[in-house]
C-alpha positions as CSV (number, residue, x, y, z in Angstrom):
1,X,104.4,101.0,134.6
2,X,103.5,104.3,136.0
3,X,100.5,104.8,137.2
4,X,98.7,108.1,136.5
5,X,96.2,109.6,139.0
6,X,93.3,111.8,137.8
7,X,93.2,114.6,140.3
8,X,89.1,115.1,141.0
9,X,87.5,118.3,140.0
10,X,85.0,120.6,141.9
11,X,81.9,120.9,141.6
12,X,80.8,123.8,140.1
13,X,77.4,123.8,138.7
14,X,74.8,125.7,140.9
15,X,71.1,125.4,141.7
16,X,69.0,128.4,142.6
17,X,69.0,129.4,146.5
18,X,65.8,127.6,147.5
19,X,67.1,124.3,146.6
20,X,69.5,124.1,149.2
21,X,67.0,125.1,151.6
22,X,65.1,121.7,150.8
23,X,65.0,118.9,153.4
24,X,64.7,115.9,151.6
25,X,62.0,113.3,152.0
26,X,63.0,110.4,154.6
27,X,60.8,107.4,154.0
28,X,60.2,104.8,156.9
29,X,63.1,102.0,156.6
30,X,62.7,99.2,154.9
31,X,62.8,95.8,156.7
32,X,66.1,94.6,154.6
33,X,67.9,97.7,155.6
34,X,66.8,97.0,159.8
35,X,68.1,93.3,159.1
36,X,71.5,94.6,157.5
37,X,71.8,97.1,160.3
38,X,70.6,95.1,163.2
39,X,71.5,91.6,162.6
40,X,68.0,90.3,163.5
41,X,65.0,88.7,161.7
42,X,61.2,88.5,162.0
43,X,61.2,92.0,161.8
44,X,57.7,94.0,161.4
45,X,57.4,97.5,159.6
46,X,54.4,99.9,161.2
47,X,56.1,103.0,159.8
48,X,54.5,103.9,156.0
49,X,50.8,103.3,156.5
50,X,50.7,100.6,154.4
51,X,48.1,97.9,154.1
52,X,49.4,95.2,156.2
53,X,47.2,92.5,154.1
54,X,48.5,92.9,150.9
55,X,46.6,93.9,147.1
56,X,43.4,92.2,146.6
57,X,43.8,88.5,144.9
58,X,41.9,89.8,141.8
59,X,44.7,93.0,141.4
60,X,47.7,90.3,141.5
61,X,45.9,88.1,138.9
62,X,45.8,90.9,136.7
63,X,49.0,92.0,137.2
64,X,50.4,88.6,136.2
65,X,48.4,88.5,133.3
66,X,50.4,91.3,132.3
67,X,54.2,90.6,132.5
68,X,54.1,89.3,129.3
69,X,53.8,92.8,128.0
70,X,56.5,94.7,129.3
71,X,58.1,95.5,126.1
72,X,55.5,97.3,125.5
73,X,54.7,101.0,126.7
74,X,51.6,101.4,129.0
75,X,48.6,103.2,127.7
76,X,49.4,107.0,128.1
77,X,45.8,107.8,128.8
78,X,45.0,104.9,130.8
79,X,41.7,104.8,129.2
80,X,40.8,100.9,131.3
81,X,41.5,102.4,134.7
82,X,39.9,105.6,134.0
83,X,36.4,103.9,132.7
84,X,36.9,101.6,135.8
85,X,36.8,104.9,137.9
86,X,34.0,106.2,136.1
87,X,31.9,103.4,136.8
88,X,33.0,103.3,140.2
89,X,32.0,106.7,140.8
90,X,28.5,106.9,138.7
91,X,27.6,104.0,140.4
92,X,27.7,105.1,143.9
93,X,24.1,105.3,145.8
94,X,22.8,108.7,146.7
95,X,25.5,110.4,144.3
96,X,25.1,112.4,141.1
97,X,26.1,110.3,137.9
98,X,28.0,113.4,136.0
99,X,31.4,111.9,136.1
100,X,33.4,111.0,132.9
101,X,37.0,110.2,132.1
102,X,38.0,114.0,131.6
103,X,37.2,114.5,135.6
104,X,40.0,112.4,136.0
105,X,44.2,112.7,136.0
106,X,46.2,109.5,136.7
107,X,49.6,109.8,138.6
108,X,52.6,107.9,140.0
109,X,51.0,107.8,143.6
110,X,48.9,111.1,144.7
111,X,52.5,112.3,145.1
112,X,52.7,113.1,141.6
113,X,49.8,115.0,141.4
114,X,50.8,117.4,144.2
115,X,53.6,118.1,142.2
116,X,51.7,118.7,139.1
117,X,49.0,120.9,140.6
118,X,51.8,123.1,142.0
119,X,53.7,123.3,138.6
120,X,50.3,123.7,136.7
121,X,48.9,126.7,138.5
122,X,51.4,128.6,140.8
123,X,53.3,131.5,139.8
124,X,56.7,132.1,141.3
125,X,55.0,135.4,143.3
126,X,52.0,133.2,144.6
127,X,51.7,131.4,147.4
128,X,50.8,127.9,149.3
129,X,48.7,127.1,152.2
130,X,49.2,124.2,153.8
131,X,48.4,122.8,157.7
132,X,51.5,121.6,159.5
133,X,52.2,118.9,160.7
134,X,50.4,117.6,157.7
135,X,51.9,115.1,154.5
136,X,55.4,116.5,153.6
137,X,54.8,116.4,149.9
138,X,52.8,119.7,150.2
139,X,55.7,121.3,151.4
140,X,58.7,119.9,149.0
141,X,56.2,120.8,146.1
142,X,56.4,124.2,147.0
143,X,59.7,124.4,147.9
144,X,61.5,122.5,144.9
145,X,60.1,125.5,142.7
146,X,60.8,128.3,145.4
147,X,56.6,128.7,146.1
148,X,56.3,130.5,149.7
149,X,54.6,128.3,151.9
150,X,52.5,129.4,154.4
151,X,52.3,126.9,157.1
152,X,48.9,126.9,159.3
153,X,48.7,125.1,163.0
154,X,46.5,122.7,164.0
155,X,44.2,122.5,166.9
156,X,44.2,119.8,169.1
157,X,45.8,118.0,166.1
158,X,43.4,118.8,164.1
159,X,43.6,120.9,160.7
160,X,41.9,124.6,161.9
161,X,39.9,125.7,158.9
162,X,39.2,128.8,160.3
163,X,43.0,129.9,160.5
164,X,43.3,128.7,157.0
165,X,41.0,131.4,156.0
166,X,42.7,134.1,158.0
167,X,45.8,133.0,156.0
168,X,44.6,133.2,152.8
169,X,45.6,136.7,151.0
170,X,45.2,138.4,147.1
171,X,48.4,136.3,146.2
172,X,47.2,132.8,147.6
173,X,46.8,130.3,144.6
174,X,46.6,126.7,146.6
175,X,45.6,125.5,150.0
176,X,46.1,121.5,151.0
177,X,43.6,119.9,153.4
178,X,44.7,116.2,154.2
179,X,41.4,114.5,155.5
180,X,42.3,112.4,157.3
181,X,45.5,114.2,158.3
182,X,48.5,112.6,158.1
183,X,50.6,112.2,160.6
184,X,48.1,113.1,163.4
185,X,44.9,110.5,161.8
186,X,42.2,113.3,162.7
187,X,39.0,113.5,160.6
188,X,36.8,116.7,159.7
189,X,33.5,116.0,158.3
190,X,33.0,116.5,155.0
191,X,29.9,118.9,155.7
192,X,32.6,121.1,157.6
193,X,34.6,120.7,154.4
194,X,32.0,121.3,152.2
195,X,31.5,125.0,154.4
196,X,35.2,125.7,153.9
197,X,35.1,125.4,150.8
198,X,32.2,127.7,149.7
199,X,34.2,130.5,152.0
200,X,37.0,130.3,149.6
201,X,37.1,132.2,146.4
202,X,36.9,130.0,143.3
203,X,40.4,131.6,141.6
204,X,42.2,129.4,144.5
205,X,42.8,125.7,143.9
206,X,41.7,123.8,147.3
207,X,43.4,120.2,146.9
208,X,41.8,117.7,149.2
209,X,44.1,114.8,149.9
210,X,41.5,112.0,150.3
211,X,44.6,109.2,150.9
212,X,42.8,107.7,153.8
213,X,39.7,108.3,153.1
214,X,38.3,104.6,152.6
215,X,39.1,104.0,156.5
216,X,37.0,107.2,157.4
217,X,34.1,108.2,155.4
218,X,32.4,109.9,153.9
219,X,34.2,111.4,151.2
220,X,33.5,115.2,150.2
221,X,32.5,113.7,146.9
222,X,29.8,112.0,149.2
223,X,27.9,115.4,149.8
224,X,28.8,117.6,146.5
225,X,28.4,117.1,142.8
226,X,32.0,118.2,142.0
227,X,30.8,120.4,139.1
228,X,29.6,122.4,141.9
229,X,33.4,123.3,142.6
230,X,35.5,123.8,139.8
231,X,38.2,125.2,141.8
232,X,38.4,121.7,144.1
233,X,40.8,118.9,143.3
234,X,40.2,115.8,145.3
235,X,43.2,113.1,145.3
236,X,42.9,109.4,146.0
237,X,45.4,106.3,146.1
238,X,45.8,103.0,145.6
239,X,48.5,102.8,148.2
240,X,46.7,102.6,151.6
241,X,43.4,100.5,151.3
242,X,44.0,98.9,147.9
243,X,47.5,97.7,149.3
244,X,49.3,98.9,145.8
245,X,51.9,100.9,147.4
246,X,54.6,99.3,145.7
247,X,53.0,99.7,142.1
248,X,52.7,103.6,143.1
249,X,49.3,104.4,141.4
250,X,46.9,107.3,142.3
251,X,44.6,109.3,141.0
252,X,42.9,113.2,141.0
253,X,39.2,114.3,140.5
254,X,38.5,117.9,139.3
255,X,36.7,119.9,136.5
256,X,37.4,118.8,132.9
257,X,39.2,122.2,132.5
258,X,41.2,121.8,135.4
259,X,41.8,118.4,134.6
260,X,43.0,119.4,130.8
261,X,45.4,122.1,132.1
262,X,47.1,119.5,134.7
263,X,47.4,117.0,131.6
264,X,49.5,119.2,129.7
265,X,52.1,119.3,132.9
266,X,51.9,115.5,133.3
267,X,54.9,113.6,132.0
268,X,54.1,111.0,129.3
269,X,53.8,107.1,130.4
270,X,53.8,108.3,134.1
271,X,51.9,105.5,135.3
272,X,53.3,102.1,133.9
273,X,51.5,99.1,132.8
274,X,51.4,96.9,135.7
275,X,50.1,100.0,138.0
276,X,47.3,100.7,135.7
277,X,45.9,96.8,135.6
278,X,46.5,96.2,139.1
279,X,44.8,99.5,140.1
280,X,41.7,98.7,137.4
281,X,41.4,95.2,139.1
282,X,41.5,96.4,142.6
283,X,38.9,98.7,142.2
284,X,36.6,96.1,141.1
285,X,36.9,94.3,144.4
286,X,34.7,95.8,146.6
287,X,34.7,93.1,149.2
288,X,38.3,93.2,149.6
289,X,38.0,96.6,150.6
290,X,35.7,95.9,153.0
291,X,37.9,93.3,154.4
292,X,40.5,95.9,155.0
293,X,38.5,98.5,156.2
294,X,36.8,95.8,158.7
295,X,40.2,94.5,159.9
296,X,41.6,98.0,160.4
297,X,38.3,98.6,162.4
298,X,39.2,95.4,164.6
299,X,42.7,96.1,165.1
300,X,42.0,99.8,165.9
301,X,40.0,98.8,168.5
302,X,42.3,95.9,169.9
303,X,45.3,99.1,169.9
304,X,43.7,101.4,171.6
305,X,42.8,99.0,174.6
306,X,46.2,98.0,174.6
307,X,47.8,101.4,174.4
308,X,45.1,102.5,177.3
309,X,46.0,99.6,179.3
310,X,50.1,100.2,179.0
311,X,49.4,104.2,180.1
312,X,50.5,105.4,176.5
313,X,48.2,108.4,175.5
314,X,46.9,108.4,171.7
315,X,45.0,110.2,169.4
316,X,41.8,108.9,167.8
317,X,42.4,108.4,164.6
318,X,40.3,108.2,161.1
319,X,43.0,106.6,159.2
320,X,45.1,103.1,159.1
321,X,47.6,104.7,161.7
322,X,47.9,106.1,165.3
323,X,49.8,108.7,166.9
324,X,51.2,107.9,170.3
325,X,52.7,109.8,172.8
326,X,55.6,108.5,174.7
327,X,55.9,111.4,178.1
328,X,59.5,111.0,179.5
329,X,61.3,109.9,176.4
330,X,62.5,111.3,172.9
331,X,60.6,109.4,170.0
332,X,64.1,108.9,168.4
333,X,65.4,107.1,171.4
334,X,62.3,104.9,171.5
335,X,62.7,104.9,167.8
336,X,66.4,103.2,168.0
337,X,65.1,100.7,170.8
338,X,62.0,99.6,168.6
339,X,64.3,99.2,165.8
340,X,66.3,96.9,167.9
341,X,63.7,94.5,169.2
342,X,62.3,94.1,165.8
343,X,59.8,96.9,165.3
344,X,59.8,99.7,162.9
345,X,58.1,103.1,163.7
346,X,57.9,106.5,162.8
347,X,59.4,109.1,165.1
348,X,57.5,112.3,165.2
349,X,60.2,114.8,165.9
350,X,60.8,116.0,162.3
351,X,56.6,117.3,162.7
352,X,57.4,119.1,165.8
353,X,56.6,116.6,168.4
354,X,59.5,115.5,170.0
355,X,57.9,112.8,172.5
356,X,55.5,111.0,170.0
357,X,55.4,108.2,167.2
358,X,53.4,107.5,164.4
359,X,52.5,103.5,164.2
360,X,50.8,101.7,161.2
361,X,47.7,99.5,162.7
362,X,49.0,96.1,161.3
363,X,47.6,92.3,161.5
364,X,47.0,91.2,165.0
365,X,50.3,89.8,165.4
366,X,52.1,92.1,164.1
367,X,50.2,94.7,166.7
368,X,50.5,92.1,169.4
369,X,54.5,92.6,169.0
370,X,54.3,96.3,168.9
371,X,52.3,96.2,172.3
372,X,54.7,93.5,173.9
373,X,57.8,95.6,172.8
374,X,56.3,99.2,174.3
375,X,55.5,97.7,177.5
376,X,59.5,96.4,177.8
377,X,59.7,100.3,177.4
378,X,57.3,101.6,179.5
379,X,55.9,99.0,182.0
């Protein structure tokens, strides 16, 4: 019987020019991939700023309880999670208690909310300002829609708010400020953030990304009433201190009219039922978050001391990761050597730091292995 071969046809569907210029996001290598590639075990991952202690036991119980309902669509409004968020913020001491469900929008991680904000408010002839280096999702959100992006330089690894002010023009629509900043870990006191907001015209959306605020504090929400700044969107996530990175749950806090517009762009059922249940339970477990933050603080001190003894410079951080300088070696080469030792970190060459790596603050056992591995390379 004669075999017939079908000739492959050329793909002729083209996209807009700006799509071809996008550099896709490269996540930290998963442990399983390194095991396959290197043929080694006992690997530690310190590349993606994850919570090494994992989720709250209360969150895990809530997730298990909802497994039997996976045949049903999730609550598209996120009613119960928003209810928990309202109670959480309105119960804080020394704060105004003006939050309602209409002030919150839920996302598939805070990443999705960055994208929703750009799609909701930006026109093609307007521009976005974001510091560089900072969270790559800001740049991708602009690039994927062909929106012009102005990248402002950091000052001593810290977001330079005065420089951002000088970059504003009559076409500026959104400004992104990550606080603490990723990947440098530097933190701007919230009073300075407030002063910055007051110097930006109210037709510009200011997105304050507080993914790591639990480790740094206080938040802009601790020094301001959200109703005082209707052009500010504050982003939070359950991926860091709450240890739910695998479930992808985040939320935004803003003026009701702003949130209402973003809800028109949000995909239906964008947060799954396990995420809704786990996030609501995690939010109610303040003791566990306190434990996570305390552990991070203790391990940060250990790493500071160990890095200093090893002659490795670092940038002091307000987050759960540390940016380390590795003079005399390239970050990509150090990364490869560490992978051979079973340690996954993030090389910073794509952020313009050819001789720096970012390491997540892990457990004591993970941090000890990291330091021992670095000493083999540098001592």
